[in-house]
Each structure stands twice: as C-alpha cells, then as structure tokens.
Backbone as numpy.savetxt, mean C-alpha at the origin, in Angstrom:
# Nx Ny Nz CAx CAy CAz Cx Cy Cz
39.96 -12.18 -6.14 39.33 -10.89 -5.93 39.38 -10.16 -7.24
37.79 -9.71 -7.70 37.82 -9.28 -9.10 38.19 -7.89 -8.83
38.71 -7.22 -10.29 39.20 -6.04 -10.14 37.91 -5.18 -10.75
37.99 -3.70 -10.60 36.87 -2.93 -11.21 36.38 -3.19 -12.44
37.42 -3.44 -13.29 36.97 -3.53 -14.77 36.10 -5.05 -14.98
36.85 -6.10 -14.16 36.27 -7.31 -14.36 34.65 -7.40 -13.84
34.53 -6.75 -12.49 33.40 -6.36 -11.86 32.31 -5.69 -12.78
32.65 -4.62 -13.36 31.65 -3.88 -14.12 31.39 -4.87 -15.33
32.40 -5.62 -15.70 31.89 -6.53 -16.86 30.67 -7.38 -16.53
30.93 -8.17 -15.24 29.96 -8.63 -14.92 28.71 -8.13 -14.68
28.54 -6.83 -13.93 27.31 -6.33 -14.00 26.65 -5.83 -15.36
27.38 -5.24 -15.96 26.87 -5.04 -17.55 26.57 -6.26 -18.39
27.15 -7.36 -18.41 26.73 -8.55 -19.09 25.58 -9.42 -18.36
25.24 -8.81 -17.09 24.00 -9.35 -16.28 24.18 -10.65 -15.69
25.45 -11.27 -15.41 25.74 -12.46 -14.93 25.19 -12.19 -13.29
24.92 -13.69 -12.89 24.73 -13.54 -11.30 25.62 -13.15 -10.54
25.48 -11.71 -9.88 26.62 -11.40 -8.89 26.01 -11.18 -7.54
24.94 -11.82 -7.45 24.38 -11.78 -5.95 25.32 -12.41 -4.86
26.06 -13.36 -5.02 27.02 -13.76 -4.29 28.36 -13.40 -4.57
28.73 -12.26 -5.36 29.92 -11.46 -5.40 30.17 -10.42 -4.35
28.75 -10.21 -3.57 28.93 -9.13 -2.87 29.62 -7.83 -3.15
29.16 -7.42 -4.06 29.97 -6.07 -4.62 29.14 -4.70 -4.02
29.71 -3.73 -3.48 29.17 -2.60 -2.92 28.79 -1.88 -3.67
29.09 -1.76 -5.12 28.52 -0.75 -5.90 27.46 -1.22 -6.93
26.83 -2.41 -6.50 26.22 -2.90 -7.67 24.49 -2.09 -7.22
24.38 -1.59 -6.37 23.18 -0.55 -5.91 23.62 0.54 -5.16
23.54 1.46 -5.91 23.97 3.02 -5.29 22.85 3.49 -4.06
23.24 3.65 -2.99 22.32 4.24 -1.91 22.48 5.62 -2.10
21.08 5.81 -2.46 20.68 7.46 -2.52 19.83 8.14 -1.49
19.23 7.11 -0.45 18.10 7.53 0.12 18.63 7.98 1.67
17.69 8.54 1.99 18.01 9.23 3.50 16.83 9.10 4.37
16.89 9.57 5.66 15.86 9.40 6.81 14.43 9.69 6.07
14.57 10.97 5.39 12.86 11.35 4.71 12.40 10.51 3.70
13.35 10.00 2.64 12.74 8.86 1.98 12.69 7.57 2.28
13.13 7.15 3.58 12.76 5.79 4.43 11.60 6.26 5.13
11.59 7.28 5.59 9.90 7.52 6.13 8.76 7.54 5.33
9.03 8.25 3.98 7.87 8.20 3.12 7.74 6.67 2.59
8.88 5.80 2.31 8.89 4.51 2.00 7.90 3.77 3.24
8.16 4.02 4.45 7.37 3.31 5.44 5.91 3.80 5.35
5.76 4.97 5.45 4.16 5.56 5.42 3.42 5.00 4.36
3.91 5.05 3.22 3.28 4.38 2.01 2.99 3.28 2.36
3.91 2.32 2.77 3.88 0.95 3.05 2.77 0.64 4.21
2.62 1.27 5.46 1.82 1.36 6.49 0.08 1.82 5.92
0.20 2.80 5.47 -0.94 3.57 5.29 -1.37 3.60 3.75
-2.57 2.68 3.77 -2.96 2.59 2.20 -4.35 3.09 1.76
-4.79 2.82 0.80 -6.14 3.02 0.68 -7.27 2.46 1.71
-6.69 1.02 2.15 -7.69 0.58 3.06 -8.26 1.00 4.13
-7.50 2.28 4.48 -7.74 3.09 5.61 -9.13 3.69 5.59
-9.51 3.74 4.24 -10.78 4.48 4.04 -12.02 3.69 4.68
-11.74 2.42 4.77 -12.79 1.37 5.05 -12.50 0.83 6.73
-11.45 1.51 7.13 -10.96 1.12 8.42 -12.02 1.36 9.44
-12.77 2.61 9.42 -13.88 3.01 10.40 -15.05 2.08 10.59
-15.19 1.57 9.28 -16.39 0.76 8.77 -16.06 -0.51 9.82
-14.73 -0.99 9.34 -14.80 -2.34 9.65 -14.47 -2.63 11.26
-13.95 -1.50 11.85 -13.95 -1.41 13.37 -15.42 -1.23 13.89
-16.16 -0.75 13.24 -17.42 -0.49 13.66 -18.38 -1.60 13.73
-17.99 -2.36 12.54 -18.56 -3.92 12.51 -18.23 -4.81 13.83
-16.62 -4.65 14.04 -16.44 -5.39 15.13 -16.82 -5.36 16.54
-17.02 -3.91 16.73 -17.20 -3.68 18.10 -16.20 -2.88 19.04
-16.39 -2.35 20.01 -15.35 -1.62 20.72 -14.42 -2.51 21.45
-14.60 -3.77 21.49 -13.59 -4.71 22.06 -12.97 -5.39 21.19
-13.66 -5.90 20.08 -12.90 -6.43 19.10 -12.15 -5.81 18.10
-12.66 -4.45 17.76 -12.35 -3.60 16.69 -10.69 -3.12 17.34
-10.39 -2.49 18.46 -9.25 -1.88 18.71 -8.35 -3.17 19.17
-8.95 -4.42 19.62 -8.01 -5.50 19.73 -7.31 -5.84 18.59
-8.07 -5.83 17.17 -7.68 -6.25 16.07 -6.48 -5.05 15.57
-6.63 -3.82 15.84 -5.81 -2.94 15.46 -4.48 -2.97 16.18
-4.80 -3.40 17.50 -3.56 -3.66 18.43 -2.77 -4.91 17.86
-3.39 -5.95 17.36 -3.01 -7.01 16.69 -2.24 -6.83 15.51
-2.68 -6.25 14.67 -1.83 -6.05 13.37 -0.96 -4.95 13.58
-0.88 -4.20 14.69 0.36 -3.09 14.94 1.49 -3.95 15.46
1.15 -5.09 16.11 2.42 -6.02 16.65 2.81 -6.83 15.40
1.80 -6.98 14.57 2.56 -7.84 13.20 3.38 -6.95 12.61
2.84 -5.78 12.27 3.52 -4.88 11.44 4.88 -4.50 12.20
4.98 -4.46 13.37 6.15 -4.20 14.13 7.39 -5.65 14.09
6.50 -6.55 14.21 7.34 -8.08 14.18 8.06 -8.14 12.69
7.11 -7.78 11.66 7.57 -8.06 10.47 8.67 -7.08 10.01
8.61 -5.57 10.36 9.54 -4.75 10.38 10.72 -5.38 11.07
10.89 -5.78 11.99 12.03 -6.46 12.66 12.63 -7.30 12.08
12.06 -8.41 11.48 12.21 -9.38 10.42 12.93 -8.89 9.40
12.49 -7.71 8.79 12.99 -7.27 7.36 14.24 -6.65 7.98
14.44 -5.62 8.81 15.57 -5.20 9.43 16.99 -6.08 10.03
16.34 -7.22 10.29 17.47 -8.43 10.78 17.83 -8.97 9.57
16.95 -9.42 8.55 17.19 -9.99 7.47 18.00 -9.40 6.46
18.05 -8.06 6.49 18.69 -7.05 5.46 20.08 -7.49 5.16
21.02 -8.04 6.34 22.51 -8.36 6.24 22.20 -9.85 6.46
23.09 -10.50 5.72 23.65 -11.94 6.31 24.76 -11.96 7.29
24.54 -12.40 8.32 25.70 -12.61 9.34 25.99 -11.46 10.14
27.09 -10.57 9.97 27.45 -9.65 10.51 26.17 -8.22 10.38
25.57 -7.88 10.99 24.57 -6.90 10.95 25.12 -5.35 10.40
26.28 -5.23 10.52 27.04 -4.14 9.87 27.73 -4.17 8.61
28.46 -5.36 8.52 29.38 -5.42 7.48 29.06 -6.84 6.49
28.16 -7.31 6.81 27.51 -8.89 6.06 26.95 -8.43 4.92
26.71 -9.31 4.18 26.15 -9.32 2.77 24.63 -8.79 2.84
24.44 -7.65 1.97 23.12 -7.28 1.78 22.19 -7.93 0.82
21.11 -8.25 1.46 20.02 -8.81 0.56 18.96 -7.90 0.32
19.01 -7.45 -1.11 18.33 -6.47 -1.60 16.78 -6.81 -1.71
16.58 -7.92 -1.72 15.09 -8.25 -2.25 14.50 -9.56 -1.26
13.10 -9.89 -1.29 12.84 -10.85 -0.27 13.40 -12.32 -0.65
13.53 -12.60 -2.14 14.32 -13.73 -2.59 15.63 -13.65 -2.02
16.31 -12.69 -1.92 17.80 -13.09 -1.58 17.88 -13.49 -0.19
16.79 -12.62 0.58 16.91 -12.69 2.22 16.50 -14.11 2.40
15.59 -14.74 1.85 15.11 -16.50 1.77 16.00 -17.14 1.64
16.79 -17.00 0.29 17.97 -17.94 -0.15 19.19 -17.91 0.90
19.39 -16.84 1.36 20.39 -16.63 2.44 20.16 -17.37 3.78
18.85 -17.25 4.44 18.66 -17.96 5.50 18.00 -18.96 5.67
17.23 -19.34 4.77 16.36 -20.48 4.50 16.98 -21.61 3.24
16.99 -21.07 2.11 17.51 -21.78 0.98 16.43 -22.97 0.74
16.94 -23.72 -0.44 16.16 -24.51 -0.80 14.77 -24.55 -1.72
13.92 -25.28 -1.48 12.40 -25.09 -2.43 11.96 -23.94 -1.66
12.43 -23.23 -0.47 11.55 -22.10 -0.01 12.03 -20.97 -0.78
12.95 -20.49 -1.46 13.26 -19.51 -2.45 12.35 -19.68 -3.66
11.97 -20.82 -4.11 10.74 -20.63 -5.31 9.30 -20.48 -4.48
9.15 -21.07 -3.24 7.93 -20.57 -2.69 7.56 -19.33 -2.45
8.70 -18.74 -2.05 8.60 -17.14 -1.74 8.42 -16.16 -2.96
9.18 -16.77 -4.22 8.86 -16.16 -5.35 7.33 -16.40 -5.98
6.85 -17.57 -5.79 5.36 -18.01 -5.99 4.36 -16.96 -5.23
4.66 -17.00 -4.10 3.94 -16.27 -2.94 3.79 -14.69 -3.44
5.15 -14.15 -3.89 5.33 -12.93 -3.97 4.32 -12.58 -5.39
4.40 -13.43 -6.38 3.81 -13.28 -7.73 2.38 -13.42 -7.82
1.77 -14.28 -6.65 0.51 -14.43 -6.26 -0.19 -13.23 -5.70
0.31 -12.71 -4.84 0.12 -11.56 -4.21 0.20 -10.48 -4.86
1.12 -10.13 -5.84 1.18 -8.94 -6.75 -0.12 -9.01 -7.85
-0.13 -10.20 -8.09 -1.39 -10.48 -8.95 -2.77 -10.07 -8.32
-2.87 -10.63 -7.24 -4.14 -10.29 -6.69 -4.46 -8.73 -6.17
-3.04 -7.77 -5.91 -3.21 -6.77 -5.50 -3.64 -5.92 -6.74
-2.86 -6.15 -7.99 -3.10 -5.60 -9.00 -4.42 -5.63 -9.50
-5.19 -6.89 -9.68 -6.56 -7.13 -9.79 -7.46 -6.18 -8.97
-7.27 -6.32 -7.32 -8.02 -5.34 -6.61 -7.94 -3.85 -6.67
-6.62 -3.47 -7.14 -6.61 -1.90 -7.16 -7.25 -1.56 -8.60
-7.17 -2.48 -9.80 -8.05 -1.98 -10.77 -9.30 -1.97 -10.40
-9.88 -2.85 -9.81 -11.33 -3.09 -9.71 -11.69 -1.55 -8.73
-10.68 -1.55 -7.70 -10.96 -0.34 -6.90 -11.07 0.84 -7.57
-10.03 1.04 -8.39 -10.02 2.42 -9.11 -11.19 2.64 -10.31
-11.58 1.58 -10.99 -12.87 1.60 -11.75 -14.14 1.86 -10.97
-14.11 1.33 -9.66 -15.37 1.55 -8.97 -15.46 3.19 -8.34
-14.27 3.56 -8.16 -14.13 4.95 -7.71 -14.50 5.79 -8.83
-13.88 5.74 -10.19 -14.08 6.50 -11.22 -15.76 6.47 -11.43
-16.21 5.00 -11.43 -17.48 5.36 -11.62 -18.47 5.81 -10.73
-18.27 5.89 -9.71 -18.68 6.67 -8.12 -18.77 8.16 -8.74
-17.42 8.76 -9.10 -17.40 9.96 -9.61 -18.42 10.30 -10.52
-18.27 9.83 -11.63 -19.18 9.80 -12.98 -20.41 9.78 -12.33
-20.90 8.57 -11.70 -22.46 8.93 -11.12 -22.94 9.90 -10.57
-21.89 10.21 -9.46 -22.12 11.57 -8.54 -22.70 12.51 -9.39
-21.73 12.90 -10.59 -21.92 14.17 -11.24 -23.31 14.02 -12.32
-23.38 12.79 -12.76 -24.83 12.38 -13.44 -26.11 12.77 -12.57
-25.92 12.17 -11.15 -26.93 12.61 -10.53 -27.50 14.06 -10.16
-26.19 14.92 -9.96 -26.21 16.17 -9.81 -26.87 16.83 -10.94
-26.47 16.54 -12.26 -26.94 17.08 -13.52 -28.53 16.91 -13.83
-28.61 15.56 -13.37 -30.24 15.31 -13.56 -30.89 15.71 -12.43
-30.67 16.12 -11.34 -31.58 16.26 -10.47 -32.17 15.01 -9.77
-31.35 13.73 -9.68 -31.61 12.79 -9.25 -32.90 11.81 -9.95
-33.12 12.46 -11.43 -34.18 11.83 -12.20 -33.62 10.64 -12.88
-32.04 10.44 -13.39 -31.53 9.92 -14.42 -31.07 8.66 -13.41
-31.14 7.31 -13.46 -30.70 6.14 -12.63 -29.11 6.18 -12.84
-28.57 6.72 -13.96 -27.26 6.74 -14.08 -26.45 5.52 -14.08
-27.12 4.19 -14.99 -26.40 2.92 -15.05 -25.03 3.19 -15.70
-23.88 2.64 -15.29 -22.83 2.82 -16.16 -22.14 1.14 -15.85
-21.30 1.23 -17.14 -20.34 -0.16 -17.15 -19.28 0.20 -17.09
-18.38 -0.74 -15.81 -17.08 -0.10 -15.54 -16.11 -1.05 -16.38
-16.40 -1.61 -17.24 -15.29 -2.20 -18.31 -14.42 -1.13 -18.92
-14.79 -0.09 -19.03 -14.30 0.89 -19.99 -13.15 1.60 -18.97
-13.65 1.64 -17.67 -12.65 2.21 -16.62 -11.62 1.23 -16.17
-11.85 0.08 -16.14 -10.94 -1.09 -15.71 -9.91 -1.15 -16.89
-10.36 -1.15 -18.17 -9.47 -1.34 -19.46 -8.45 0.18 -19.31
-9.15 1.00 -19.00 -8.26 2.24 -19.17 -7.21 2.35 -18.01
-7.65 2.05 -16.81 -6.69 1.82 -15.85 -5.65 1.11 -16.17
-6.07 -0.25 -16.60 -4.84 -1.23 -16.88 -3.95 -0.60 -17.96
-4.55 0.28 -18.93 -3.65 0.76 -20.12 -2.57 1.57 -19.40
-2.99 2.39 -18.39 -2.13 3.26 -17.61 -1.11 2.61 -16.69
-1.52 1.58 -16.16 -0.46 0.85 -15.69 0.66 0.24 -16.30
0.14 -0.35 -17.94 1.04 -0.95 -18.77 2.08 0.01 -19.02
1.66 1.26 -19.25 2.49 2.49 -19.70 3.32 2.86 -18.34
3.21 3.02 -17.37 3.76 3.34 -16.25 4.83 2.25 -16.13
4.61 0.97 -16.39 5.54 -0.09 -16.09 6.45 -0.02 -17.10
6.45 0.50 -18.02 7.40 0.78 -19.11 8.52 1.63 -18.63
8.54 2.67 -17.83 9.34 3.62 -17.42 10.39 2.86 -16.75
11.78 3.17 -17.27 12.96 2.62 -16.60 13.00 2.99 -14.92
13.49 2.20 -14.17 13.66 2.27 -12.78 12.69 3.16 -12.04
11.08 2.90 -12.59 10.21 3.85 -12.00 10.27 3.49 -10.53
10.65 2.50 -9.83 10.50 2.28 -8.48 11.83 3.31 -7.63
12.63 3.65 -8.52 13.87 4.51 -8.25 13.48 6.15 -8.07
12.78 6.25 -8.40 12.17 7.91 -8.98 12.09 8.36 -7.24
12.79 9.45 -7.12 12.92 10.09 -5.66 11.45 10.58 -5.02
10.90 11.30 -6.14 9.72 12.05 -6.05 8.54 11.10 -5.52
8.58 9.81 -5.97 7.38 8.66 -6.21 7.25 8.42 -4.60
8.16 8.10 -3.74 7.44 7.97 -2.25 6.82 9.08 -1.51
7.68 10.30 -2.08 6.96 11.25 -1.40 5.39 11.60 -2.01
5.14 11.43 -3.06 3.89 11.57 -3.73 2.88 10.58 -2.92
3.58 9.14 -2.92 2.61 8.23 -2.18 2.39 8.42 -0.91
3.25 9.16 -0.20 3.20 9.34 1.42 2.10 10.75 1.53
2.10 11.37 0.57 0.95 12.78 0.62 -0.06 11.96 0.46
-0.17 11.11 -0.70 -1.64 10.34 -0.98 -2.05 9.63 0.40
-1.10 8.80 1.28 -1.44 8.02 2.34 -2.09 8.87 3.22
-1.59 10.16 3.37 -2.04 11.39 4.43 -3.48 11.80 3.96
-3.81 11.95 2.52 -4.96 12.06 1.96 -5.72 11.29 2.42
-5.68 9.85 2.18 -6.58 8.73 2.69 -6.96 8.78 4.23
-5.90 9.05 5.11 -5.99 9.23 6.56 -7.00 10.58 6.65
-6.84 11.45 6.01 -7.43 12.77 6.44 -9.12 12.80 6.07
-9.11 12.09 4.60 -10.81 11.70 4.13 -11.17 10.92 5.12
-10.76 9.90 5.57 -11.20 8.84 6.62 -11.50 9.20 8.08
-10.71 10.28 8.19 -11.03 11.25 9.54 -12.23 12.07 9.50
-11.79 12.69 8.26 -13.36 13.64 7.86 -14.47 13.14 8.06
-14.68 11.89 7.26 -15.98 11.11 7.07 -16.25 10.51 8.44
-15.50 10.10 9.23 -15.85 9.40 10.69 -16.27 10.50 11.54
-15.70 11.95 11.21 -16.16 12.83 12.48 -17.32 13.23 11.86
-17.76 13.40 10.46 -18.87 13.79 9.95 -20.08 12.96 10.32
-19.80 11.64 10.44 -20.76 10.78 10.86 -21.14 10.95 12.30
-20.10 11.17 13.23 -20.49 11.06 14.57 -21.09 12.46 14.76
-20.67 13.28 14.20 -21.75 14.68 14.35 -22.98 14.41 14.02
-23.11 14.08 12.81 -24.55 13.57 12.29 -25.26 12.63 13.22
-24.62 11.69 13.87 -25.35 10.73 14.77 -25.85 11.64 15.99
-24.63 12.44 16.51 -25.45 13.14 17.69 -26.27 13.96 17.55
-26.35 14.75 16.18 -27.49 15.65 15.90 -28.81 14.74 16.12
-28.97 13.82 15.17 -30.21 13.06 15.13 -30.44 12.49 16.41
-29.39 12.07 17.28 -29.83 11.46 18.71 -30.29 13.02 19.49
-29.89 13.76 19.34 -30.30 15.14 20.20 -31.69 15.47 19.78
-31.96 15.51 18.36 -33.08 15.86 17.82 -34.30 14.96 18.19
-33.93 13.73 18.20 -34.94 12.36 18.60 -35.29 12.96 20.22
-34.33 13.26 21.01 -34.56 13.21 22.21 -35.38 14.54 22.87
-35.12 15.74 21.99 -36.03 16.69 22.03 -37.45 16.49 21.63
-37.56 15.75 20.57 -38.68 15.34 20.29 -39.79 14.53 21.22
-39.01 13.47 21.60 -39.52 12.79 22.85 -39.91 13.85 24.14
-39.16 14.86 24.44 -39.28 15.49 25.53 -40.62 16.40 25.50
-40.65 16.90 24.01 -41.87 17.55 23.85 -43.06 16.84 23.68
-43.20 15.56 23.31 -44.18 14.73 23.11 -44.62 14.47 24.51
-43.73 14.13 25.54 -43.94 13.63 26.91 -44.48 15.02 27.46
-44.23 16.18 27.17 -44.91 17.15 27.89 -46.23 17.54 27.38
C-alpha cells in the first residue's frame, strides 16, 4: 500500500499510475449541470444545421426512420460508456478515465492500439472538417457583405486559404492553454452554441415551410383566377 508521499511522487514524476487506482489522481468537480452541458454538446453539433436538408432528401419514411435509428445508437453507446466507466464493481471498481483505459480493462491486447489509432484518425478528420467548415462560413459572411455593399454587381470571388490558415492558428493557440478541457465555463458555452445551432436550424426550417405555403397559396389563387 503506497503512502501519500509515495503516491504524490508517482504523480509528480509522471510514472504509469493507471493501475494504482489512486482516488485523488483526478479531482471530480462536476455536477449534474456540467454533465448535462457535456451531453448536450456531444449530441447537438453544427451538423444539425444540415439535418433538415438531409431528412428532406431521404423523405418522410426513411428520414424519421434514420433519426430513430441514430437515437437508438446514441442511447446504446451512452449505455456502454456508463457501464465501462468502472471495471468490475460499478460502485467501487477502478475508474476508466479514457476510452483507451476502458478498452485495456475490458478487451486488452492489440485492441488498445487499435482504439488509439481510430481515435487519432477520427480527431484528424474532425479537425480538417471543422477547419474547412469554419473557412466556408467566414467566406459566406464576407461574400454576403460584399454583395450587399456592391448591390449584387460584384461577383465577390474569394480565396479560402487565408481563413483556413487563420482558423488553424487560433486552434494552435487555444491548444496551448493548460487543462483547456477542464474549464468549467467551456461546456456551458458549447451547450449554448448547440442550442444556437438548433434555433437557427428551426428558424430556417419554419421560414422555408412558410415560404413554400405562401408560394403554393399564391399559385392556387392565380390558377383559380385563370380558371374563372
């Protein structure tokens, strides 16, 4: 049994302590509100902006069916995360703070390395996707201002390389902040942004439906007048 001084020495020198099951290696400061913010941030992302378009392409049968399917997948994976958080006893068992630790505890072997490779490949792809999406969004705002200022006469051709480089530099700077993922207000801000995505998507969808109904009503009135 390691005493407190020896345990802190292991922590300070950076030795592999994940098998020591030390309670104080990760201070728990979260509550139900921060947990809810994390869940909202994970489930609702910027992809919700294109959700209405995707559902429209699939149709009324396949669209809702896919939403129900992915809702079940989210529920299933969330259950796996909650069950795999502790090894053995679900109340007093060893905590697994990362995906790799959970895979090592339950599967082991080469699957641990496979999990790490998948995580880094996924992180790499997501980083590229968000960098491109951010540059496209900034270009769209700039082009919109250009159109309004020129009255639609200027084609407003732009190059997105500057915006991608700028966003990448900001990412590098933020990544240097120590314990950036532990900031208490970060999840709340991300959850607020998630609700903003949903509100924008809902507003655009409602506006599209209202515009479609108005055009249908106008066409119906024109056809009625022509018939008379």
